[in-house]
Structures are given as C-alpha cells and as structure tokens.
C-alpha positions as a Markdown table, in Angstrom:
| # | Residue | x | y | z |
|---|---|---|---|---|
| 1 | Met | -96.5 | 32.4 | -77.2 |
| 2 | Ser | -95.7 | 36.0 | -77.5 |
| 3 | Tyr | -92.2 | 37.4 | -77.7 |
| 4 | Arg | -92.5 | 38.9 | -74.2 |
| 5 | Asn | -93.4 | 35.6 | -72.6 |
| 6 | Phe | -90.6 | 33.9 | -74.5 |
| 7 | Ser | -88.0 | 36.4 | -73.2 |
| 8 | His | -89.3 | 35.9 | -69.6 |
| 9 | Leu | -88.9 | 32.1 | -70.0 |
| 10 | Ile | -85.3 | 32.5 | -71.3 |
| 11 | Phe | -84.4 | 34.8 | -68.3 |
| 12 | Phe | -85.9 | 32.3 | -65.8 |
| 13 | Leu | -83.9 | 29.4 | -67.3 |
| 14 | Val | -80.7 | 31.4 | -67.2 |
| 15 | Phe | -81.4 | 32.3 | -63.6 |
| 16 | Leu | -81.9 | 28.6 | -62.7 |
| 17 | Leu | -78.6 | 27.7 | -64.4 |
| 18 | Gln | -76.6 | 30.4 | -62.5 |
| 19 | Val | -77.8 | 29.5 | -59.0 |
| 20 | Pro | -75.7 | 26.2 | -58.8 |
| 21 | Val | -72.7 | 28.0 | -60.3 |
| 22 | Leu | -72.9 | 30.7 | -57.7 |
| 23 | Ser | -73.3 | 28.1 | -55.0 |
| 24 | Thr | -70.3 | 26.2 | -56.2 |
| 25 | Ala | -68.2 | 29.3 | -56.4 |
| 26 | Gln | -69.3 | 30.3 | -52.9 |
| 27 | Asn | -68.4 | 26.8 | -51.7 |
| 28 | Asp | -65.0 | 27.0 | -53.5 |
| 29 | Thr | -64.4 | 30.4 | -51.9 |
| 30 | Asp | -65.2 | 29.0 | -48.4 |
| 31 | Thr | -62.9 | 26.0 | -49.0 |
| 32 | Leu | -60.1 | 28.2 | -50.1 |
| 33 | Asp | -60.6 | 30.4 | -47.1 |
| 34 | Ala | -60.5 | 27.4 | -44.7 |
| 35 | Ser | -57.4 | 26.0 | -46.4 |
| 36 | Ala | -55.7 | 29.3 | -46.1 |
| 37 | Ala | -56.6 | 29.6 | -42.4 |
| 38 | Gln | -55.4 | 26.1 | -41.8 |
| 39 | Glu | -52.1 | 26.8 | -43.5 |
| 40 | Glu | -51.8 | 29.9 | -41.5 |
| 41 | Met | -52.4 | 28.0 | -38.3 |
| 42 | Val | -49.8 | 25.4 | -39.3 |
| 43 | Gln | -47.3 | 28.1 | -40.1 |
| 44 | Asn | -48.0 | 29.8 | -36.8 |
| 45 | Ser | -47.5 | 26.5 | -34.9 |
| 46 | Asp | -44.2 | 25.8 | -36.7 |
| 47 | Thr | -43.1 | 29.3 | -35.8 |
| 48 | Val | -44.0 | 28.8 | -32.2 |
| 49 | Ala | -42.2 | 25.4 | -32.1 |
| 50 | Gln | -39.1 | 26.9 | -33.7 |
| 51 | Asn | -39.2 | 29.6 | -31.1 |
| 52 | Asn | -39.6 | 27.1 | -28.3 |
| 53 | Leu | -36.7 | 25.0 | -29.7 |
| 54 | Ser | -34.6 | 28.1 | -29.9 |
| 55 | Glu | -35.4 | 29.1 | -26.4 |
| 56 | Ser | -34.8 | 25.6 | -25.0 |
| 57 | Gly | -31.5 | 25.3 | -26.9 |
| 58 | Gly | -30.5 | 28.6 | -25.5 |
| 59 | Glu | -31.4 | 27.5 | -22.0 |
| 60 | Asn | -29.5 | 24.2 | -22.5 |
| 61 | Ala | -26.5 | 26.1 | -23.8 |
| 62 | Glu | -26.7 | 28.5 | -21.0 |
| 63 | Ala | -27.0 | 25.6 | -18.5 |
| 64 | Glu | -24.0 | 23.8 | -20.0 |
| 65 | Gly | -22.0 | 27.0 | -19.9 |
| 66 | Thr | -22.9 | 27.6 | -16.3 |
| 67 | Gly | -22.0 | 23.9 | -15.5 |
| 68 | Ser | -18.6 | 24.3 | -17.2 |
| 69 | Glu | -17.9 | 27.5 | -15.4 |
| 70 | Ser | -18.8 | 25.9 | -12.1 |
| 71 | Arg | -16.5 | 23.0 | -12.8 |
| 72 | Leu | -13.7 | 25.4 | -13.7 |
| 73 | Glu | -14.3 | 27.3 | -10.5 |
| 74 | Glu | -14.1 | 24.0 | -8.5 |
| 75 | Ile | -10.8 | 23.1 | -10.3 |
| 76 | Lys | -9.4 | 26.5 | -9.7 |
| 77 | Glu | -10.2 | 26.2 | -6.0 |
| 78 | Leu | -8.7 | 22.8 | -5.8 |
| 79 | Ile | -5.4 | 23.9 | -7.3 |
| 80 | Ser | -5.2 | 27.4 | -6.0 |
| 81 | Phe | -2.0 | 28.9 | -4.6 |
| 82 | Asn | -3.2 | 28.7 | -1.1 |
| 83 | Val | -4.1 | 25.0 | -1.3 |
| 84 | Ile | -0.8 | 24.1 | -2.9 |
| 85 | Phe | 1.2 | 26.2 | -0.3 |
| 86 | Leu | -0.7 | 24.7 | 2.7 |
| 87 | Thr | -0.3 | 21.2 | 1.3 |
| 88 | Leu | 3.4 | 21.5 | 0.9 |
| 89 | Phe | 3.7 | 23.1 | 4.3 |
| 90 | Ile | 1.8 | 20.2 | 6.0 |
| 91 | Leu | 3.9 | 17.7 | 4.1 |
| 92 | Ala | 7.1 | 19.4 | 5.2 |
| 93 | Ile | 6.0 | 19.5 | 8.8 |
| 94 | Thr | 5.0 | 15.8 | 8.6 |
| 95 | Tyr | 8.4 | 14.8 | 7.3 |
| 96 | Phe | 10.3 | 16.6 | 10.0 |
| 97 | Leu | 7.9 | 15.4 | 12.7 |
| 98 | Asn | 8.3 | 11.8 | 11.5 |
| 99 | Lys | 12.1 | 12.1 | 11.7 |
| 100 | Phe | 11.9 | 13.7 | 15.1 |
| 101 | Val | 9.6 | 11.0 | 16.6 |
| 102 | Val | 11.7 | 8.2 | 15.1 |
| 103 | Arg | 14.9 | 9.7 | 16.5 |
| 104 | Ile | 13.3 | 10.0 | 20.0 |
| 105 | Leu | 12.1 | 6.4 | 19.9 |
| 106 | Asp | 15.6 | 5.2 | 18.8 |
| 107 | Asn | 17.2 | 7.1 | 21.6 |
| 108 | Ile | 14.9 | 5.7 | 24.2 |
| 109 | Ser | 15.5 | 2.2 | 22.8 |
| 110 | Glu | 19.2 | 2.6 | 23.0 |
| 111 | Lys | 19.2 | 4.0 | 26.6 |
| 112 | Ser | 16.8 | 1.3 | 28.0 |
| 113 | Ala | 17.9 | -2.2 | 27.1 |
| 114 | Arg | 14.9 | -3.7 | 28.8 |
| 115 | Tyr | 12.4 | -1.8 | 26.6 |
| 116 | Arg | 14.5 | -1.6 | 23.5 |
| 117 | Leu | 12.6 | -4.1 | 21.4 |
| 118 | Phe | 9.2 | -2.7 | 22.5 |
| 119 | Thr | 10.3 | 0.8 | 21.7 |
| 120 | Lys | 11.6 | -0.1 | 18.3 |
| 121 | Arg | 8.3 | -1.8 | 17.4 |
| 122 | Leu | 6.6 | 1.5 | 17.9 |
| 123 | Val | 8.5 | 3.1 | 15.0 |
| 124 | Pro | 6.5 | 1.6 | 12.0 |
| 125 | Ile | 3.3 | 2.3 | 13.9 |
| 126 | Ala | 4.3 | 5.9 | 14.5 |
| 127 | Arg | 5.3 | 6.4 | 10.9 |
| 128 | Ile | 1.9 | 5.1 | 9.5 |
| 129 | Thr | -0.1 | 7.1 | 12.1 |
| 130 | Ile | 1.7 | 10.4 | 11.4 |
| 131 | Trp | 1.5 | 10.1 | 7.6 |
| 132 | Ser | -2.2 | 8.9 | 7.7 |
| 133 | Phe | -3.2 | 11.8 | 9.9 |
| 134 | Ser | -1.3 | 14.3 | 7.7 |
| 135 | Leu | -3.0 | 13.0 | 4.5 |
| 136 | Tyr | -6.4 | 13.2 | 6.3 |
| 137 | Ile | -5.8 | 16.9 | 7.2 |
| 138 | Ile | -4.7 | 17.7 | 3.6 |
| 139 | Ile | -7.7 | 16.0 | 1.9 |
| 140 | Ala | -10.5 | 16.8 | 4.4 |
| 141 | Gly | -9.3 | 20.1 | 5.8 |
| 142 | Ile | -7.4 | 21.9 | 3.0 |
| 143 | Ile | -8.5 | 20.5 | -0.4 |
| 144 | Asp | -12.0 | 19.5 | 0.7 |
| 145 | Pro | -13.1 | 18.2 | -2.7 |
| 146 | Pro | -16.7 | 17.3 | -3.5 |
| 147 | Phe | -17.7 | 13.7 | -2.9 |
| 148 | Glu | -18.1 | 13.0 | -6.6 |
| 149 | Thr | -14.5 | 14.3 | -7.2 |
| 150 | Val | -13.2 | 12.0 | -4.5 |
| 151 | Leu | -14.9 | 9.0 | -6.1 |
| 152 | Thr | -13.7 | 9.9 | -9.5 |
| 153 | Val | -10.1 | 10.5 | -8.5 |
| 154 | Thr | -10.0 | 7.4 | -6.3 |
| 155 | Ala | -11.3 | 5.2 | -9.1 |
| 156 | Ser | -8.8 | 6.7 | -11.6 |
| 157 | Ile | -5.9 | 6.4 | -9.2 |
| 158 | Gly | -6.9 | 2.8 | -8.4 |
| 159 | Ile | -7.0 | 1.8 | -12.0 |
| 160 | Ala | -3.8 | 3.5 | -12.9 |
| 161 | Val | -1.9 | 2.2 | -9.9 |
| 162 | Gly | -3.4 | -1.3 | -10.4 |
| 163 | Phe | -2.0 | -1.6 | -13.9 |
| 164 | Ala | 1.3 | 0.3 | -13.5 |
| 165 | Ser | 2.5 | -0.9 | -10.1 |
| 166 | Gln | 1.4 | -4.4 | -9.4 |
| 167 | Asp | 4.8 | -5.2 | -7.7 |
| 168 | Ile | 4.5 | -2.2 | -5.5 |
| 169 | Leu | 1.0 | -3.1 | -4.4 |
| 170 | Lys | 2.2 | -6.6 | -3.7 |
| 171 | Asn | 4.9 | -5.2 | -1.5 |
| 172 | Val | 2.6 | -2.8 | 0.3 |
| 173 | Phe | 0.0 | -5.6 | 0.9 |
| 174 | Gly | 2.9 | -7.7 | 2.3 |
| 175 | Gly | 3.9 | -4.9 | 4.6 |
| 176 | Phe | 0.4 | -4.7 | 6.1 |
| 177 | Ile | 0.4 | -8.5 | 6.5 |
| 178 | Ile | 3.7 | -8.4 | 8.3 |
| 179 | Ile | 2.5 | -5.5 | 10.6 |
| 180 | Leu | -0.8 | -7.3 | 11.4 |
| 181 | Asp | 0.4 | -11.0 | 11.5 |
| 182 | Arg | 3.8 | -10.1 | 13.1 |
| 183 | Pro | 6.0 | -13.1 | 12.0 |
| 184 | Phe | 8.9 | -10.9 | 13.1 |
| 185 | Gln | 9.3 | -7.4 | 14.6 |
| 186 | Val | 11.9 | -4.7 | 14.8 |
| 187 | Gly | 14.9 | -6.0 | 16.8 |
| 188 | Asp | 14.3 | -9.7 | 15.9 |
| 189 | Lys | 17.1 | -11.8 | 14.4 |
| 190 | Ile | 15.8 | -13.4 | 11.2 |
| 191 | Gln | 17.1 | -15.6 | 8.4 |
| 192 | Val | 15.7 | -15.0 | 4.9 |
| 193 | Gly | 17.3 | -17.0 | 2.3 |
| 194 | Glu | 21.0 | -16.4 | 2.5 |
| 195 | Tyr | 20.6 | -13.3 | 4.6 |
| 196 | Tyr | 20.7 | -13.3 | 8.4 |
| 197 | Gly | 20.6 | -10.3 | 10.7 |
| 198 | Glu | 18.7 | -8.0 | 13.0 |
| 199 | Val | 15.5 | -6.3 | 11.7 |
| 200 | Leu | 16.1 | -2.6 | 11.6 |
| 201 | Gln | 12.9 | -1.3 | 9.9 |
| 202 | Ile | 9.6 | -2.7 | 8.8 |
| 203 | Gly | 8.2 | -0.4 | 6.0 |
| 204 | Leu | 5.2 | -0.6 | 3.7 |
| 205 | Arg | 7.4 | -1.5 | 0.8 |
| 206 | Ser | 10.4 | -3.4 | 2.2 |
| 207 | Cys | 12.1 | -4.4 | 5.4 |
| 208 | Arg | 15.8 | -3.7 | 6.3 |
| 209 | Ile | 18.1 | -6.0 | 8.3 |
| 210 | Val | 21.7 | -5.5 | 9.4 |
| 211 | Thr | 23.9 | -8.5 | 8.9 |
| 212 | Pro | 26.8 | -9.6 | 11.2 |
| 213 | Asp | 29.3 | -7.8 | 9.0 |
| 214 | Asp | 27.3 | -4.6 | 9.4 |
| 215 | Ser | 25.8 | -4.6 | 5.9 |
| 216 | Val | 22.2 | -3.3 | 5.6 |
| 217 | Val | 20.1 | -5.5 | 3.3 |
| 218 | Thr | 16.7 | -4.3 | 2.0 |
| 219 | Ile | 14.3 | -7.1 | 1.3 |
| 220 | Pro | 10.9 | -6.4 | -0.5 |
| 221 | Asn | 7.9 | -7.4 | 1.5 |
| 222 | Gly | 6.5 | -9.4 | -1.4 |
| 223 | Glu | 9.7 | -11.6 | -1.2 |
| 224 | Leu | 9.3 | -12.0 | 2.5 |
| 225 | Met | 5.7 | -13.3 | 2.0 |
| 226 | Asn | 6.9 | -16.0 | -0.5 |
| 227 | Lys | 9.9 | -17.3 | 1.5 |
| 228 | Ala | 10.4 | -19.1 | 4.7 |
| 229 | Val | 11.5 | -16.7 | 7.5 |
| 230 | Ser | 13.4 | -18.1 | 10.5 |
| 231 | Asn | 13.1 | -16.0 | 13.7 |
| 232 | Ala | 15.9 | -16.6 | 16.2 |
| 233 | Asn | 14.4 | -14.8 | 19.2 |
| 234 | Ser | 10.7 | -14.3 | 18.4 |
| 235 | Ser | 10.5 | -10.8 | 20.0 |
| 236 | Ala | 12.4 | -11.8 | 23.1 |
| 237 | Leu | 15.5 | -9.9 | 24.2 |
| 238 | Asp | 17.5 | -13.2 | 24.6 |
| 239 | Cys | 18.1 | -15.9 | 22.0 |
| 240 | Gln | 19.9 | -19.2 | 21.7 |
| 241 | Val | 23.5 | -19.1 | 20.5 |
| 242 | Val | 25.4 | -22.2 | 19.3 |
| 243 | Ala | 29.1 | -22.6 | 19.4 |
| 244 | Glu | 30.7 | -25.5 | 17.5 |
| 245 | Ile | 34.1 | -27.0 | 18.1 |
| 246 | Tyr | 35.8 | -30.0 | 16.3 |
| 247 | Leu | 37.9 | -32.2 | 18.6 |
| 248 | Pro | 39.9 | -35.4 | 18.2 |
| 249 | Ala | 37.9 | -38.6 | 18.1 |
| 250 | Asp | 39.9 | -40.1 | 21.0 |
| 251 | Ile | 39.3 | -37.2 | 23.4 |
| 252 | Asp | 37.6 | -37.6 | 26.8 |
| 253 | Val | 34.1 | -36.6 | 25.8 |
| 254 | Glu | 32.7 | -36.3 | 29.3 |
| 255 | Leu | 35.5 | -34.1 | 30.5 |
| 256 | Val | 35.2 | -31.9 | 27.4 |
| 257 | Lys | 31.4 | -31.5 | 28.0 |
| 258 | Arg | 32.0 | -30.4 | 31.6 |
| 259 | Ile | 34.6 | -27.9 | 30.4 |
| 260 | Ala | 32.2 | -26.5 | 27.7 |
| 261 | Tyr | 29.4 | -26.2 | 30.2 |
| 262 | Lys | 31.5 | -24.2 | 32.7 |
| 263 | Ala | 32.8 | -22.0 | 29.9 |
| 264 | Ala | 29.2 | -21.2 | 28.8 |
| 265 | Ile | 27.9 | -20.3 | 32.2 |
| 266 | Ser | 31.0 | -18.3 | 33.1 |
| 267 | Ser | 30.7 | -15.9 | 30.1 |
| 268 | Arg | 29.7 | -12.4 | 30.9 |
| 269 | Tyr | 27.1 | -12.5 | 28.1 |
| 270 | Ala | 25.3 | -15.7 | 29.3 |
| 271 | Tyr | 21.6 | -15.6 | 30.2 |
| 272 | Leu | 21.5 | -18.0 | 33.1 |
| 273 | Gln | 17.8 | -18.2 | 33.5 |
| 274 | Lys | 17.7 | -20.6 | 30.6 |
| 275 | Pro | 19.5 | -23.9 | 30.3 |
| 276 | Val | 22.8 | -24.7 | 28.7 |
| 277 | Ile | 23.0 | -27.8 | 26.6 |
| 278 | Val | 26.2 | -29.5 | 25.4 |
| 279 | Ile | 26.0 | -32.2 | 22.7 |
| 280 | Ala | 28.8 | -34.3 | 21.4 |
| 281 | Lys | 28.6 | -36.1 | 18.0 |
| 282 | Asn | 31.0 | -38.2 | 15.9 |
| 283 | Glu | 31.6 | -36.9 | 12.4 |
| 284 | Ile | 34.1 | -36.9 | 9.5 |
| 285 | His | 35.3 | -33.4 | 9.0 |
| 286 | Gln | 37.8 | -32.7 | 6.2 |
| 287 | Lys | 38.6 | -36.4 | 6.0 |
| 288 | Asn | 39.3 | -36.6 | 9.7 |
| 289 | Tyr | 37.4 | -38.5 | 12.4 |
| 290 | Val | 36.3 | -35.9 | 14.9 |
| 291 | Val | 34.0 | -35.2 | 17.8 |
| 292 | Lys | 31.7 | -32.3 | 17.0 |
| 293 | Leu | 31.0 | -30.4 | 20.2 |
| 294 | Arg | 27.9 | -28.2 | 20.1 |
| 295 | Val | 27.3 | -25.8 | 23.0 |
| 296 | Lys | 23.8 | -24.3 | 23.1 |
| 297 | Ala | 23.3 | -21.4 | 25.5 |
| 298 | Tyr | 21.3 | -18.2 | 25.7 |
| 299 | Val | 22.7 | -14.7 | 25.4 |
| 300 | Leu | 21.2 | -12.0 | 27.6 |
| 301 | Asp | 20.9 | -9.5 | 24.7 |
| 302 | Ile | 20.6 | -10.6 | 21.1 |
| 303 | Arg | 23.0 | -7.9 | 20.1 |
| 304 | Tyr | 25.8 | -9.8 | 21.9 |
| 305 | Glu | 25.1 | -13.0 | 19.9 |
| 306 | Phe | 28.4 | -13.2 | 18.1 |
| 307 | Pro | 30.6 | -11.9 | 21.0 |
| 308 | Phe | 29.0 | -14.6 | 23.2 |
| 309 | Gln | 29.7 | -17.3 | 20.6 |
| 310 | Ser | 33.3 | -16.2 | 20.3 |
| 311 | Asp | 33.7 | -15.9 | 24.1 |
| 312 | Met | 32.4 | -19.5 | 24.6 |
| 313 | Thr | 34.8 | -20.8 | 22.0 |
| 314 | Glu | 37.8 | -19.0 | 23.4 |
| 315 | Leu | 37.1 | -20.2 | 27.0 |
| 316 | Ile | 36.7 | -23.8 | 25.9 |
| 317 | Leu | 39.8 | -23.9 | 23.8 |
| 318 | Ser | 41.8 | -22.1 | 26.5 |
| 319 | Glu | 40.9 | -24.7 | 29.1 |
| 320 | Leu | 41.6 | -27.5 | 26.7 |
| 321 | Asn | 45.0 | -26.1 | 25.9 |
| 322 | Lys | 45.8 | -25.7 | 29.6 |
| 323 | Arg | 45.0 | -29.4 | 30.1 |
| 324 | Lys | 46.8 | -30.4 | 26.9 |
| 325 | Leu | 43.8 | -32.2 | 25.6 |
| 326 | Val | 44.1 | -30.9 | 22.0 |
| 327 | Pro | 47.0 | -32.5 | 20.0 |
| 328 | Gly | 48.8 | -30.9 | 17.1 |
| 329 | His | 47.0 | -33.0 | 14.5 |
| 330 | Leu | 43.8 | -35.0 | 14.0 |
| 331 | Pro | 43.7 | -38.7 | 13.0 |
| 332 | Gln | 43.1 | -39.2 | 9.2 |
| 333 | Ala | 40.1 | -41.1 | 7.9 |
| 334 | Ser | 41.0 | -44.1 | 5.7 |
C-alpha cells in the first residue's frame, strides 16, 4: 500500500468517527433548545397566572371596597338627620295623640254612666292601635330599611331582649292574654291576693286598680296570670253588695229579716231588677253568741258599692234602734 492510499484510508476513518459525534452534538443542541423553549413557556404561563391573580385580587378588593361603601351609604341613610328628626316628630305626635284620645274616652265614660264601662274598655285598644300604626309609619315610611337589615335587626333584638328581659316579656305576654281572654276589663271590681278595687288601666306590662281607700295599686301582668282573680261584676255595671250585721242571739230573726229587706230595697243605690237575699246564721263572735245577718243586694253602679253597703247598714240599725231590738250588751259564751 502506498503512502497516498494510506492517508486516504486514515481520512476516511476519521470522517466516520466524526459523523456520530456531530449527530450527537446536533441532538444535544436540539434538546437544549427544546428545554429552553419549554422553560420559557412555563415562565410565560407563570407570569400570565400571576397577572391574572393580581387582576382578580384587584377586582375582589375593588368589589369589597364597593360593598363596604354601599353599606356605609345605607347606614348613613338610616341614621341621617332627616330620618332622626322625622322619627322624633312622629313619636311626639303619637304621644300627644294618645293622651288626647284617652282623655276624650275618659270624659265620655264619665258623662255617660250607661256606656261608661264600654268606653273605658276602648282605652287599651286605642293605645295599642295608635302606637302600632305609628311604629309602622316610622319603619316602613321613614326608615324603609332593606329586608335583610330588618331580619338582622329583628333577630338581634329578639336575642338581646330574650336574655335581658324575660320578666318583661312574661308581663307583655300576660297583657296580650288578658286583652284577648278578658278575665276582667276596665271598670270591673276584682280581687287579686290582698288587693281589691276597680280596674283603672290594662297595659301591656301591668294593670292598675284603685282600692276603696283611693290607693292606686300596680300589679304586673305576669303575677295576674299566676294568681286567682275574683271578678265582682264581670263587665256589668251593677254588682252584688253584702252588708253584715251581728245581732243578739235571742232577737226575733223573722222580724229582723223583714227590716233588712225593706232597708235594702229602700236605698237610693239599690238595683231593684235583681233580687235581695237576707240570710241569718248563728255564730260565736268575740266570745258572744250572735246572729249574723247577711244582706245581699245589687247596686245600680259599681262605683256606689261601699256607699250602698253603708246605707243598708245604717237603715237597718236605725230601724232596730227605733224598735228597741238591740240591747246594750250581748250574751257571753261559756
């Protein structure tokens, strides 16, 4: 083999060895380019995502800011000067209107004895109606809150009132029961525990009665619901009055009963359309044998209950003294 052929062979072998190396380098170059492109795409996607997050965060923040501003505007509208002024104005008008209506009803009841009890029973109904209508005007016409606000405020007030004022709610509930069930009404004579008197007022929290000694007693409605209530006239203008007299045991009972009957029907306060009953009963009173005389008659107006009782007693004793039927002393019990 000549030198020239040998050199050609060497060149050919070197060429063959370089072809795979170039191919591998080309492949490596392509791989690096693809990796770089992929990394660039990932970076671009991350950038886009970050931009989207930034934009959405800005939109959310802007929405929250807008919502807060709208709520602030609603609160400002609810407690604005005009709303407060109109609310106070309506409450003042309601207060004086309530006083005016109650005074008119009281005057009518005093001038007309026949419709006195009926007119007085209209007083609590008028109070509730006036205040309810006033509150409706304030809430629906002046404040006009959104429905969600009404629900929220109502729930909050309900929870707070429920925990803080259970006794008040009990009395208010009792007031509604008294108004609806009507165990007694304004003008009735009732006995509650140790108190007896005419019902002056039936309120949502309490009732007021005036006793015979002209004392006004306020009784919570919750207490009225838990105690026995005795009604003397049950919404009627007349009521039964009982006069009791202790007489000697040896007195003529039949004669005394006739005297008592005549005294009852001759009183100017007697309601003669209902019967008069006279009962005599033997008792021991203060260690004395006596006859207890009970005269049951009806008074024409419940306001004259005690004058009628006193009048019957005076007429009976006066007639007994005229006939000298009452001795100076009573026989002692052994």
